[in-house]
C-alpha positions, -999 to +999 in steps of 0.1 A: +662+721+089+668+737+123+650+761+141+666+787+165+643+790+200+643+823+212+619+813+242+619+788+265+598+766+249+571+767+209+538+751+207+538+724+181+518+735+159+527+770+160+566+757+147+550+739+115+529+768+110+561+791+118+585+771+093+558+774+067+556+737+064+516+746+062+501+772+047+473+775+079+476+766+114+446+745+108+469+721+084+491+719+109+467+707+136+455+681+107+489+671+107+495+665+141+456+650+146+462+622+122+497+609+139+523+625+114+541+645+134+569+627+155+588+643+183+621+628+190+612+594+173+578+590+184+542+601+175+529+633+187+494+643+193+488+669+211+490+699+193+503+721+222+531+701+230+557+724+244+589+716+223+621+727+237+655+731+227+677+696+218+639+678+204+639+666+169+603+671+149+599+653+121+572+654+091+576+633+062+605+636+047+611+672+065+632+669+096+636+700+124+663+704+150+654+727+176+683+745+184 
């Protein structure tokens, strides 16, 4: 899955919600808090981490490439 970034960055929890990987923003935050989200291969626990072009986010079997 790819996401075309149109701004300088997007906050991690907003990206997860925007791509409909969860039903609510609260669920996105729970995934992040429970260390189920990886940013460039490393666990990311900051809900508002600024995701920029060239990064890869992994949640379970879902891989998101930010372009």
